[in-house]
C-alpha positions as CSV (number, residue, x, y, z in Angstrom):
1,X,3.4,31.0,21.6
2,X,1.8,33.3,19.1
3,X,1.2,32.2,15.5
4,X,3.4,34.0,13.1
5,X,2.1,35.7,9.9
6,X,1.4,33.3,7.1
7,X,4.6,32.2,5.4
8,X,3.1,32.0,1.8
9,X,1.5,34.3,-0.6
10,X,-2.2,34.1,-1.5
11,X,-3.1,31.9,-4.4
12,X,-6.3,31.7,-6.4
13,X,-8.3,28.6,-6.6
14,X,-8.3,27.3,-10.2
15,X,-11.9,26.4,-11.1
16,X,-12.1,23.6,-13.6
17,X,-14.6,21.3,-15.2
18,X,-12.4,18.2,-15.7
19,X,-9.5,16.7,-14.0
20,X,-7.0,17.4,-16.8
21,X,-8.1,21.0,-17.0
22,X,-7.7,21.3,-13.2
23,X,-4.1,20.3,-13.3
24,X,-3.2,22.2,-16.5
25,X,-3.0,25.5,-14.8
26,X,-5.5,27.2,-17.3
27,X,-2.7,28.0,-19.8
28,X,-2.2,31.6,-18.6
29,X,1.3,32.9,-19.0
30,X,1.5,33.9,-15.3
31,X,0.3,30.6,-14.0
32,X,3.1,28.4,-12.7
33,X,3.2,24.7,-14.0
34,X,1.2,22.4,-11.7
35,X,3.5,20.5,-9.2
36,X,1.3,17.3,-9.6
37,X,-0.6,16.0,-12.6
38,X,-2.6,12.8,-13.2
39,X,-0.6,9.7,-14.0
40,X,-1.6,9.0,-17.5
41,X,-0.2,5.4,-17.2
42,X,-2.8,4.7,-14.5
43,X,-6.4,3.9,-15.3
44,X,-7.8,6.4,-17.8
45,X,-5.5,9.4,-17.8
46,X,-4.9,8.9,-14.1
47,X,-8.5,8.0,-13.1
48,X,-10.3,4.8,-12.3
49,X,-13.8,4.2,-11.2
50,X,-15.7,1.2,-9.9
51,X,-19.1,0.0,-8.6
52,X,-19.6,-2.6,-6.0
53,X,-22.8,-4.7,-5.5
54,X,-24.9,-1.5,-4.8
55,X,-25.4,1.4,-7.1
56,X,-24.0,3.9,-4.6
57,X,-20.3,3.7,-4.0
58,X,-17.3,5.6,-2.7
59,X,-13.6,4.9,-2.4
60,X,-12.1,5.8,1.0
61,X,-8.6,4.4,1.6
62,X,-5.8,3.1,-0.6
63,X,-2.3,1.6,-0.2
64,X,0.4,0.8,-2.8
65,X,3.0,-1.9,-2.6
66,X,6.6,-1.6,-3.7
67,X,5.8,-3.1,-7.2
68,X,3.3,-0.3,-7.8
69,X,0.1,-2.5,-7.2
70,X,-2.7,-0.9,-5.3
71,X,-5.3,-2.0,-2.8
72,X,-8.4,0.2,-2.4
73,X,-11.3,-0.1,0.1
74,X,-14.6,1.6,-0.1
75,X,-18.3,1.3,0.7
76,X,-21.2,0.2,-1.4
77,X,-24.9,0.3,-1.0
78,X,-28.1,1.8,-2.2
79,X,-31.2,3.8,-1.2
80,X,-29.0,6.3,0.6
81,X,-27.3,3.7,2.8
82,X,-23.8,2.4,2.4
83,X,-24.0,-1.0,4.1
84,X,-21.3,-3.0,2.5
85,X,-17.5,-2.9,1.9
86,X,-15.8,-3.3,-1.5
87,X,-12.1,-4.1,-1.7
88,X,-10.1,-3.9,-4.9
89,X,-6.6,-4.8,-6.0
90,X,-5.2,-3.1,-9.1
91,X,-2.1,-3.6,-11.1
92,X,0.3,-0.7,-11.4
93,X,-1.5,0.5,-14.6
94,X,-4.8,0.5,-12.7
95,X,-6.2,-2.6,-14.4
96,X,-8.0,-5.1,-12.1
97,X,-5.7,-7.9,-10.6
98,X,-7.5,-11.0,-11.7
99,X,-5.6,-13.1,-9.3
100,X,-7.6,-11.4,-6.5
101,X,-11.1,-12.8,-6.2
102,X,-11.2,-13.7,-9.9
103,X,-11.8,-10.1,-11.1
104,X,-9.8,-7.9,-8.8
105,X,-12.9,-7.0,-6.7
106,X,-14.2,-8.4,-3.4
107,X,-17.8,-7.4,-2.3
108,X,-18.7,-7.8,1.3
109,X,-22.4,-6.9,1.5
110,X,-24.4,-6.2,4.7
111,X,-21.4,-4.8,6.6
112,X,-22.1,-1.4,8.0
113,X,-18.5,-0.7,8.6
114,X,-16.5,2.5,8.1
115,X,-13.1,1.6,6.6
116,X,-10.3,3.5,8.3
117,X,-7.2,2.0,6.9
118,X,-5.9,-0.5,4.4
119,X,-2.4,-2.2,4.0
120,X,-1.1,-4.1,1.0
121,X,1.7,-6.5,2.0
122,X,4.8,-6.1,-0.2
123,X,5.9,-9.7,0.3
124,X,2.9,-11.9,-0.1
125,X,0.2,-9.6,-1.6
126,X,-2.2,-10.1,1.3
127,X,-4.6,-7.2,2.2
128,X,-5.4,-6.0,5.7
129,X,-8.4,-3.7,6.4
130,X,-9.3,-1.9,9.6
131,X,-12.9,-0.7,9.9
132,X,-15.1,0.8,12.6
133,X,-18.2,-1.2,13.3
134,X,-20.3,1.1,15.5
135,X,-19.4,-0.6,18.9
136,X,-15.8,-1.3,18.2
137,X,-13.7,-2.2,15.2
138,X,-12.7,-5.2,13.0
139,X,-9.5,-6.2,11.3
140,X,-10.1,-8.1,8.1
141,X,-7.2,-10.0,6.4
142,X,-7.4,-11.6,3.0
143,X,-4.8,-13.6,1.1
144,X,-3.5,-12.5,-2.3
145,X,-6.2,-14.6,-3.8
146,X,-8.9,-12.7,-2.0
147,X,-9.8,-15.5,0.2
148,X,-10.0,-14.8,4.0
149,X,-6.8,-15.7,5.8
150,X,-7.8,-18.5,8.0
151,X,-4.6,-18.2,10.1
152,X,-5.7,-14.6,11.1
153,X,-8.1,-14.1,14.1
154,X,-11.3,-16.0,13.6
155,X,-11.5,-17.1,9.9
156,X,-9.7,-14.0,8.8
157,X,-11.3,-11.5,11.1
158,X,-10.4,-10.0,14.5
159,X,-13.4,-8.0,16.0
160,X,-12.8,-5.9,19.1
161,X,-16.0,-4.9,20.9
162,X,-15.3,-1.8,23.0
163,X,-18.9,-1.5,24.1
164,X,-19.2,2.1,23.0
165,X,-18.6,4.3,20.0
166,X,-15.1,3.7,18.5
167,X,-13.3,5.6,15.8
168,X,-9.9,4.6,14.6
169,X,-7.4,7.2,13.7
170,X,-5.0,5.0,11.8
171,X,-3.1,1.7,11.5
172,X,0.5,0.7,11.2
173,X,1.8,-2.6,10.1
174,X,5.3,-3.3,11.3
175,X,7.9,-5.1,9.2
176,X,7.4,-8.2,11.4
177,X,3.7,-8.1,10.7
178,X,2.5,-6.8,14.0
179,X,-0.5,-4.4,13.8
180,X,-0.7,-1.1,15.7
181,X,-4.1,0.7,15.7
182,X,-5.0,3.9,17.5
183,X,-8.1,6.1,17.8
184,X,-10.6,7.1,20.4
185,X,-13.2,5.2,22.4
186,X,-15.6,6.6,25.0
187,X,-13.9,10.0,25.0
188,X,-10.5,8.5,25.6
189,X,-7.4,8.0,23.5
190,X,-6.9,4.3,22.5
191,X,-3.8,2.5,21.4
192,X,-3.4,-1.3,20.8
193,X,-1.2,-3.8,19.0
194,X,-1.9,-7.2,17.6
195,X,0.4,-10.0,16.5
196,X,0.7,-10.9,12.8
197,X,-1.9,-13.6,13.5
198,X,-4.5,-11.1,14.8
199,X,-4.2,-11.9,18.5
200,X,-3.6,-9.3,21.2
201,X,0.2,-8.8,21.5
202,X,1.2,-9.9,25.0
203,X,4.3,-7.6,24.9
204,X,2.0,-4.6,24.5
205,X,0.8,-3.3,27.8
206,X,0.2,-7.0,28.9
207,X,-1.9,-7.7,25.9
208,X,-4.4,-4.9,26.7
209,X,-5.3,-1.6,24.9
210,X,-3.8,1.5,26.5
211,X,-6.5,4.2,27.0
212,X,-5.9,7.7,28.4
213,X,-7.4,11.2,28.7
214,X,-5.3,14.3,28.6
215,X,-5.9,16.2,31.9
216,X,-9.1,14.1,32.3
217,X,-10.8,15.6,29.3
218,X,-12.1,14.0,26.0
219,X,-9.2,12.9,24.0
220,X,-9.0,11.5,20.4
221,X,-6.1,10.2,18.2
222,X,-6.5,11.3,14.6
223,X,-3.2,10.3,13.0
224,X,-0.4,7.8,13.6
225,X,3.2,7.1,12.3
226,X,6.1,4.9,12.9
227,X,8.7,6.9,14.8
228,X,12.2,7.2,13.4
229,X,14.4,5.2,16.0
230,X,11.5,3.0,17.1
231,X,8.0,3.1,18.6
232,X,5.0,5.1,17.4
233,X,3.9,8.7,17.3
234,X,0.2,9.6,17.6
235,X,-1.4,13.1,17.2
236,X,-4.8,14.2,18.1
237,X,-6.7,16.7,20.2
238,X,-8.0,17.2,23.7
239,X,-11.6,18.5,23.7
240,X,-13.2,20.7,26.4
241,X,-16.8,21.8,25.8
242,X,-17.1,25.5,25.7
243,X,-13.3,26.0,25.5
244,X,-10.6,25.8,22.9
245,X,-9.2,22.4,22.0
246,X,-5.6,21.4,22.4
247,X,-3.4,19.6,20.0
248,X,-1.3,16.8,21.4
249,X,1.5,14.5,20.2
250,X,2.3,11.3,22.1
251,X,5.1,8.7,21.8
252,X,4.5,5.1,22.6
253,X,7.3,2.6,23.2
254,X,7.3,-1.1,22.0
255,X,6.0,-2.1,25.4
256,X,2.6,-0.3,24.8
257,X,3.3,2.6,27.3
258,X,4.0,6.3,26.8
259,X,7.7,7.1,26.7
260,X,8.0,9.2,29.9
261,X,11.0,11.3,28.8
262,X,9.2,12.4,25.7
263,X,7.5,15.8,26.2
264,X,5.7,15.8,29.6
265,X,5.2,12.1,30.6
266,X,5.0,11.0,27.0
267,X,3.0,13.8,25.5
268,X,3.5,17.3,24.0
269,X,0.7,19.8,24.3
270,X,0.3,22.7,21.9
271,X,0.4,26.2,23.3
272,X,-1.8,28.1,22.9
273,X,-4.9,26.1,22.3
274,X,-6.3,26.6,18.8
275,X,-9.1,24.1,18.1
276,X,-7.0,21.7,15.9
277,X,-8.3,19.2,13.4
278,X,-5.3,16.9,12.8
279,X,-4.9,15.5,9.3
280,X,-1.5,13.8,9.4
281,X,1.8,13.3,11.1
282,X,5.1,12.8,9.4
283,X,8.1,11.2,11.1
284,X,11.7,12.2,10.3
285,X,14.5,9.6,10.6
286,X,16.1,11.5,13.5
287,X,13.0,11.2,15.6
288,X,11.6,14.6,14.9
289,X,8.1,15.0,13.4
290,X,5.7,17.4,11.7
291,X,2.0,17.5,12.4
292,X,-0.4,18.9,9.7
293,X,-4.0,20.0,10.1
294,X,-6.6,22.8,10.3
295,X,-6.9,25.2,13.2
296,X,-10.0,27.1,14.2
297,X,-12.0,25.3,11.5
298,X,-10.4,27.2,8.6
299,X,-6.7,27.8,8.6
300,X,-4.1,25.0,7.8
301,X,-1.1,24.7,10.1
302,X,2.1,22.8,10.5
303,X,3.6,22.0,13.9
304,X,7.2,20.8,14.3
305,X,8.0,18.4,17.1
306,X,11.6,17.8,18.3
307,X,13.0,14.3,19.0
308,X,12.5,14.6,22.7
309,X,8.9,15.8,22.4
310,X,9.4,19.6,22.5
311,X,8.5,22.2,19.9
312,X,11.0,22.0,17.0
313,X,12.3,25.6,16.7
314,X,13.2,25.0,13.1
315,X,9.5,24.7,12.1
316,X,7.6,25.9,15.2
317,X,3.9,26.4,14.7
318,X,3.1,27.9,11.3
319,X,0.0,28.9,9.5
320,X,0.2,27.7,5.9
321,X,-0.7,30.3,3.3
322,X,-3.8,32.5,3.5
323,X,-6.1,29.9,2.0
324,X,-9.1,29.2,4.2
325,X,-9.7,25.5,3.6
326,X,-12.6,24.7,5.9
327,X,-13.7,21.1,6.8
328,X,-12.1,18.3,5.0
329,X,-9.5,15.5,4.9
330,X,-5.8,15.5,4.3
331,X,-2.6,13.5,4.2
332,X,1.1,14.2,4.4
333,X,4.3,12.5,3.5
334,X,8.0,13.0,3.7
335,X,9.9,13.2,0.4
336,X,13.2,11.4,-0.2
337,X,15.2,14.6,0.0
338,X,13.6,15.7,3.4
339,X,10.9,17.9,2.0
340,X,7.3,17.4,3.3
341,X,4.2,17.7,1.1
342,X,0.8,18.2,2.6
343,X,-2.4,17.5,0.7
344,X,-5.8,18.7,1.9
345,X,-9.3,18.4,0.3
346,X,-12.2,20.6,1.4
347,X,-15.3,18.4,1.4
348,X,-17.6,21.3,0.9
349,X,-15.9,23.2,-2.0
350,X,-14.0,20.2,-3.3
351,X,-10.9,22.4,-3.6
352,X,-7.6,20.5,-3.3
353,X,-4.7,22.4,-1.8
354,X,-1.1,21.3,-1.6
355,X,1.8,22.7,0.4
356,X,5.5,21.9,0.5
357,X,8.0,22.7,3.2
358,X,11.7,22.3,2.9
359,X,13.9,20.5,5.4
360,X,14.4,23.7,7.3
361,X,10.7,24.5,7.6
362,X,10.5,27.2,5.0
363,X,8.2,27.0,1.9
364,X,9.5,25.5,-1.3
365,X,9.6,28.4,-3.7
366,X,9.8,26.0,-6.7
367,X,6.5,24.3,-5.7
368,X,3.4,25.9,-7.1
369,X,3.1,29.6,-6.1
370,X,5.5,30.2,-3.2
371,X,5.1,26.7,-1.9
372,X,1.3,26.3,-2.4
373,X,-1.0,25.0,-5.2
374,X,-4.8,24.8,-5.3
375,X,-7.0,23.2,-7.9
376,X,-10.5,21.6,-8.1
377,X,-11.9,18.5,-9.7
378,X,-15.0,18.1,-11.9
379,X,-18.4,19.2,-10.4
380,X,-19.5,15.6,-9.9
381,X,-16.4,14.4,-8.1
382,X,-16.3,14.5,-4.3
383,X,-13.0,13.8,-2.6
384,X,-13.2,12.0,0.8
385,X,-9.5,11.3,1.4
386,X,-6.0,11.9,0.1
387,X,-3.5,9.0,0.5
388,X,0.2,9.1,-0.1
389,X,1.8,6.7,-2.8
390,X,5.3,6.0,-1.4
391,X,6.6,4.4,-4.6
392,X,5.7,7.2,-7.0
393,X,6.2,10.0,-4.5
394,X,2.6,11.1,-5.4
395,X,-0.7,10.6,-3.9
396,X,-4.3,9.2,-4.5
397,X,-7.4,11.3,-4.3
398,X,-10.3,9.0,-3.3
399,X,-14.0,9.6,-3.3
400,X,-17.3,9.5,-5.1
401,X,-18.3,10.4,-8.6
402,X,-22.0,11.0,-9.2
403,X,-23.6,9.2,-12.1
404,X,-27.1,9.7,-13.7
405,X,-28.1,6.8,-11.4
406,X,-26.1,6.3,-8.2
407,X,-22.4,6.9,-7.9
408,X,-19.1,5.2,-8.5
409,X,-16.0,5.1,-6.3
410,X,-13.0,6.8,-7.9
411,X,-9.3,7.0,-7.4
412,X,-7.0,9.5,-9.1
413,X,-3.2,8.9,-9.0
414,X,-1.4,12.3,-9.0
415,X,2.4,12.4,-9.7
416,X,5.0,15.0,-10.2
417,X,5.5,15.8,-13.9
């Protein structure tokens, strides 16, 4: 399939020096109102910053509960090394939750882990963190008080030693508390599920991780979601040195095996190959899905997947606008009315770009300029991730804010005005 011409018109990046200026549209009469603005009820005009035990800090992942409380995980350290984790719980207005570790902050020094996901339990306020550790990964679970959950794994931790480099692509916590994680290990895709107590789930592939390679080539899972109708969807890429990479979408059943009548033996492969960097996957209630990312290193795309693992003709494979975004991180979410919003941050230029597609796959003309909006943060703010906020319908921008000495982790809550 050939890529169609971009759906949206070009939009200029709005250069700004502060967050509020960035989202104000510059005040020109021809500039459309921004589709998202800082939540002035959160932190200080939508922004909160923090420092852990070290003087260099960064916020990386966040999750919000149904009451609006927020859990954030980041890294802390010094001397150019981030060798500790910092976990915070904040109330809906961004103030520290004093019931968590006394001051809302939990420092875990001397842990050279890369946090990949965090989950804040809606019912009991517990916090679950998934982090790579260099030779595998660890799940950490804390009670609402901040104390390790002694009923989970070994004293609140479950460490999986894969014996080689491991990178998690995402985590899902099911309503019954079971934990699904997926990523890549030793050039293979990796999918595993644990019980709510942190033990390998015996109903998932006999209690073992499912690993696979697409056509015998290096395979990585970069995004996960719970599928409408049950099971899980994963999205990533198949890598062949010296050749174009292929995007794939896979469906796993509750038994830990690919669903063979989905796509080709459980997987959909993109055609043609286009060197994808997958940022997110959004599931629709009817089993369809949309994958978002960047192709060929610069051009954002959306790919629609049908309920049976074919290409969804309503969305197909689309280039999103003419904005060349480059390397970065992104997130995506389905709005209550069926629209899908994508958020992408360029880690070099620090430009934030948002797109919105309607249910039928066309751009939302009421969103930004013909469905796209771009802005930048302050010169000392570097975004590492964008995370959806399901309660508000907005999202968090997470990263590092440089200070005269060291840096602080920051989180900005963006909402529709």
